[in-house]
Structure formats: structure tokens, C-alpha cells
C-alpha positions, 0 to 999 in steps of 0.5 A: 500500500505505502509502496503503490503510494510512491509510484506514478506509472507502471514502469516506476512501480515496477522498478520500486516493487523491484528494488523493495524485493531485493531489500527484502530481508532474507531467511536466517539460513541465507544470512548465516551462509552469506555471512560465512561466504563473506568472511571466507571471502575477506580472508582470501583476499587478506590471505592473498594480500599478505603473500604479495606482500611477502612476496614484494618485502623478499624481492625488495630486500633484493635490491638497493636503493638510490638515496642520493644523487650526486648532481642535480640541475634544473633549467628552463627548455629553450624556446628553439627547443620545441621537443626538449632535446637538449639540456642547455637552458637557463640554469635555475638550480644546480645542488650537489649530493640532493636526497631522494625523494625530493619535493620541488618548486620551480617557481614561477611563471609556468614554463617548461622545465628540466631536470637531470639527475647524474649518479655514478652507480659504480659502487652497485656494479660487480664483475658479472654484471660487465661484459668480459671478453675473456669470460663471455667472447667476442664484444661484437658478436656475442650476445650478453643479458643484462643482470641488473637494472635500474627501477624508477619507482615512479616516472610521472613527468616525461623521462629519458635514462643515459648510460654512460652517454647513451640512451636507454629507455624513457616515457615519452617527455614533455614538450611545447606542445603536449604536457605528459604525466605518466604516473607509471614505474619505470624499469630499465635494464642496463646493458651489460656492454655499457657497463664499465669494469672499473668505472666511472658509470655515470647514470643521467635521468632527465625530467621533463615537466610543465608543473610549478612543483614535482616529486622526484622519486626515488630510484632502485638498483638491483638484478633485473628479476627482483627488479621486474617485480617490484615494478609490477607490483607498484605498477599493479597498485598504482595503475591496474587498481587506480583503473578498476577502482575509477571503473567501479566507482563510475558504474556504481554511480550511475546504478545508485543514480538509476536506483534514485531515479527509479524512486526519488522518496529517498534522495541518499542514493543520489547522494552515493551516486554523485559522491562515487561520479564525483570520486572517479571524475577527480580520480580520472583528472588527477592522474590524466596522462595527456593534454596541451599546456594551454588546458591545463587551467581550465583542467586544474578548475575543473579538478578543483570544483570536483574536489569541493563538491566531493568534499561537500557531499560526502560530509552531506552523506554522513549527516543523513545517514547519521539523521542530523541536521548539519548547522547552518553556520557549519554549512556556510563554512564547508561550502564557502571552504568547498568553493575557495579554490575554485574562486581563487584559482582563476584569479591567483593563477599560477601564484595561487596553485602552489599555496592551493595545492599546499593548504586548501586541504587543511581547510577541508580536514575539519569539516570531515573531521567533524563529520567523522566525529559525528559518525562515531558518536552515532555508533557509540549510540546506537551500536551499529555495526554498519555504522561502525564498518563505515567509520572505520573505512572512512579513516582508513580513506583519510588516511590514504588521502593524507599518504597521497597528498604527502605524495604530491607535497612532501609537506610531512616528511616520513622516516624511511627504515633503511634494512633490506626487505622493509616495506616501509622503504616504498613510503617514500615512492609517490604512488597514491593509494586512495584509489585502493579505499574507494571500492570498499569505502562505496559498498560499505556507504551502499551496504549501510545505507541499504540495511538502514532502508530495508529497516524503514521498508520493514516499518513501512510493511508493517505499518501497512499491515496495521493499517490493512487490518485496520481498514479490514475492521472498518470494512467490516463495521461499514458493512454492518453500518450499511445494513442498518442502514439499508434496513433503515431506508428499507423501512423509512422507503416502506412507510413513505409508500405506506403514507401515500397509500393512505393520502391517495386512499383518503383524498381520492378513494374516500372522498370518490366513494363518499361521493357515490354513497351520498348519491345513493342514499339520496336516490340521485344515482342510476344503476348505470352511474352506480356502476361507472361510479364503482369502476372508477373506484376501483381503477383508482385502487389499481392505480394507487397499488400498482404505483402506475403513471397518472401524469394529466397530459390534458389543460386543467380546465378540462379536467375540473370541468369533466369532474364537476359535470359528473359531480353534478349528474350524480349529487344534484337534486331538489335539496341539494345543487352543484354550481361551477363556474370555470373561466374561460380563456387561456388555458393551461397545464400543470405539469408532472402529477399538479392536476391529480394533486389539485384534484384530490384537494377538491374531491377531498373539499366536496367529501368534507362538504358532503360528511360534515356540513348541512349544505344545499348548495356547493359551488366550486369556482376556478380563476386565473390570470396569467401568473397565478390560479385561484380555486374556491370551494364554498358551501352553505351548510351550518359553520357552527357545528364541529368539523370534527364530528359530521352530521352523519354518523355513519360516514365515521368520525373525523380524523383530523388527517384531510386538512393537513394532507391538503395543506400538505399537498399546496406547500409541495406545489408551491401554492397556499391552502386556506379554509375558512369558516363563516356564519353562512358556511364554509370556503376552501380557497387554493392559490397556485402560482403559474409562473416563477421559479421551477419547483422540484419535480413530485414524487410519482404517485 
């Protein structure tokens, strides 16, 4: 019932029903097996991860880090070298014995720069690594596979590697028309024929970059096999998993937004979808490989916008999950902090870019910490395990975000253990790791909200069950009330029918019988008249019982004239005369049953005259004009007699209903009824408007 109330179409209803079907709480056995399966998957993943770490630690113990550069130089690329092939531009910095890793700020204005690192690797080279003609044969004809290799842990910028003046390998460098950022490790094998036994063995690494600041990553040297393995591990974590994470975030975001479009009653699904999409966009932009240099300001502005929106929406999701509103001052502060970079970057340009990269994150961190504190309080208050897992994942994501920030800015120098096999030796490697927390965090966020949504659905279904039970009881009560009301209506209809029959019998049939009896007693009626009169009475009884349509369509003057003629032939005698005067002129037809109702009043008045007055004259007069009709029935009977006690006791005692019925009939017709007694008799006057507002239709007789 509640589910149907949120639908606005058949497809919408089916979509919501499908979501609610998925959210149904599974049986206990399925939940138990599902929990064991999830635990087994987690343990298998952790075991595989532990195996990878152990193997990496073993291989990492077989290589040596080059932690210091013999000479470091930074130069601008001259304008006449668009492909950045030479290293003869203006010198900006020269330093001997530079420790790695190193964060470099090249200054302003933004330009293409080239950094050169010189190493003497002779101390890492053994006799087995160098080509020996006495041992290996002719240098010109005998091939010799390298035994030593070099690993640049993250060749983020375009790079070229030279050994003793010979180019070995590299990624395409940035040029005057292209900006490259690779974010990949670069393993370089050192040919044995280029290595010198007695040295020096000079290694040169050239970085070419458009960035106003960059990180020089550590360099490792060792045998080919461990170098290749460590390179693959670094590439897996920094490249393969990053691409998989971006794809997962994109698909999860599209799915969540699709769920929100199907069921817009809950905007949290839309929030999760936007967070996932923005996270995918931010990580895609931060790891973007190629673009023209002129596009970089637009790219950076869009990156700042998506990062600020991600911070804002992430905080909103956490606060919505814990069912707490964001205070208005905090909301405005968070909005200003999230949009600061978008507002400052177009104005400050490259000067503001370094400051934003270094310090903007510290304006966003307090809001994230505040949201996590509210989530922690929610966990403490509700003891919710899904909320606890989400809090832990948010803390992990925060740690990895700070790690990536340190990779980019090197603002938090960490002590790196130097003993062989320590995985902490990779801490100095500029590898972005936030993507490792993205899929688990999104899964936990979606799972936590779906559990909460399922609880809401359970409450809705319970409310629907209670509502259905209440509706069922109300329907039963309404059915009983309907039966009672129907019984009352039937009784009322039966009473109305009895009243109708009584009025018709009293005013119509009764009056005709009185007239007939009076004519028989006075000896005025012939056998044929009596027979016809009784047949009319019998027909009237049939009409009353069968409720047939007795509507008259003749002019009322003709109806009254025929009645008066019949009455005169039936009752006129020496001691009783009937006079009637019906005005000529415009004839009129009374609609519905008005003619019959007026005739019943005439019949009842005549019957009362015969029963209760010693009259010798009865006069019926009809006058009318264009707007009103007046019908007068008068007699010259004894006015001092009580109407309730007839002079002819065999006609019975008056019930007092005759005058009431006639008044009621005239009220329904919209006319006026008047009965007046005077010394010379009694006069009944009926006044009926012939023109005016329509009156309600009379009930069928």
C-alpha cells in the first residue's frame, strides 16, 4: 500500500517493487551462509594480499635504493627547442648530493623545465654485471643479457635515461605542445656492454615537466628479476587497481543514480551516486596523462570544482546517514571552504596554485573530521555494526588521502627504515593509494544505507499490515452500518409508501366513495352511474396499489370541468345543488402530477362538505390570469358545527388528516391553502402560481 503510493506509472511501480524485493530480509539460513561466504572472501583476499606483501618484501630486500643524487640541475627549456631534446637552457638550480625523494618548486611563471639527475652507480656494479671478453667472448658478435636493472619507482613526468652517454629508455617527455604525466614505474635494464669494470658508470635521468612543482621519486638498482617483480607490484597498485577503482566508482555511481531516479523519495541514493561519480572524475583528472599545455588551467579549475563538491557531498551523506542536520553556520563555512579553490584559482593563477595544493586541504579536513566525530557518536549511541564499519573505512580513506597529499607535496617527511626487505622503503615512492579505499568505502556506504533503508521498509510494511487490519475492521464495521442503514432506508421507504397509499385512499378513493354513497342515499344515481362510479373507484385502487403513472396531459380547465359535470349528474337534487364556474380564456397544463394533486384537494373538500355540513349548495369556481390560479370551493352549510363531528355518523368520525393532507399537498405544489368557516358556510381557497422559479419534481404517485 505504501509502496504503491510512491509510484507514478507502471514502470515506476515495477522499479520500486523490484528494489523493495531486493531489500527483503533474507531467511536466517541464507543470512548465515552469506555471512560465512563474505568472511571467507575477506580472509582469502587478506591471505592473497599477505602473500603479495611477503613476496614483495623478499624481492625488495634484493635491491638497493639510490637515496642520493651526486648532482642535480634544473633548467628552463629554451624556446628554440620545442621538443625539449637539449639541456642547455637557463640554469635555475644546481645542487650536489641531493637526497631522494625530493620536492621541487620551480617557481613562476609557468614554463617548460628540465631536471637532470646524475648518479655514479659503480659501487652497485660487480664483475658479473660487466661484459668480459675473456669470459663471454667477442663483444661485437656474442649477445649478453643484462643482469642489472634500474627502477624509477614513479616516472610521473616525461623521462629519459642515459648510461654512460647512451640513451636506454624512457617515457615520452613533455614538449612545447604536449604535457605528459605518466604515474607509472619505469624499469630500465642496464646493458652489460655499456657498463665499465673500473668505472665511472654515470647514470643520467632527465625529467621534463610543465608542473610548477613536482616530486623526484626514489631510484632502485638490483638484479633484473627482483626489479621486474617490484616494478609490476608498484604498477599493479598505482595503475591497474586505480583504473579498476575508477571504473567501479563510475558504474556504482551510475547504478545508484538510476536507483534514485526510480525511487526519488529517498535522496541518499542520489548522494551516494554523485559521490561515486565525483570520486571517479577526481581520480581520473588527477591521473590524466596527456593534454595541451594551454588546457591546464581549465583542467585544474574542473579538478578543484569536483574535489570541493566531493568534500561537500561526502559530508552531507554522513550527516544524512546519522539523521542529523548540518548547522547553518557550519553549512556556509563548508560551502565557502569547498568553493575557495574554484574562486581563487582563476584570479591567482600559477601563484595561487602552489598555495592551494599545499594548504587548501587543511581547510577541508576539519569538516571531514567533524562528520566522522558525528558518525562515531552515532556508532556509540546505536551500537550499529554497519556504521562502525563505515567509520573505519572513512578513517582508512582519510589516512590514504593524507598519504597521497604527502606524495604530492612532501610536507610530512617520514623516516624510512633502511634495512633490507622492509616494505616501509616504498613509503617514499610517490604512489597514489586513495583508490584502494574507494570501492570498499562505496560498498560499505551503500550497504549501510541499504540496511537502514531495509529497516525503513520493514517499518513501512508493518505499518501497512496494521493499516490493512484497521481497514479490514473498518470495512466490517461499514458493512454492518450499511446493513443497518439499508434496513432503515427500507423501513423509511415502506413508511413513505404506506403514507402515500393512505393519502391516495383518503383523499381520492375515500372522497369518491363518500360521493357515491351520498348519491345512492339521496337516490340520485342510476344503476349505470353507480356501476361506472364503482368501476372508477376500482381503477383508482389499482392505480394506487400499482403506482402507475397517472400524469395528466390535458388542460386543467377540462379536467375540472369533467369532474364537475360528473359530480353534478351524480349529486344534484331538489335539496342539493352544485354550481361551477370555470373561467374561459388561456388554458394551461399543470406539469407532473399537479393536476391530480389539485383534483385530490377538490375531491377531499367536496367529501368534507357532504360529511360534515348540512349544505344545500356547493359552488366550485376557477379563476386565473397569466401568473396565478385561484380555485374556490364554498358551501352554505351550518358553520356552527364542529368539523370533527359529522352530521352523518355512518360516514365515521374525522381523523383530522384531511385538512393536513390538503395543506401538505399545496406546500409541495408551491401554493397556498386556506379553509375558512363563516356564518353562511365554509370556503376553501387554493392559490397556485402559474409562473415563477421551477419547483422540485413531485414524487411519482
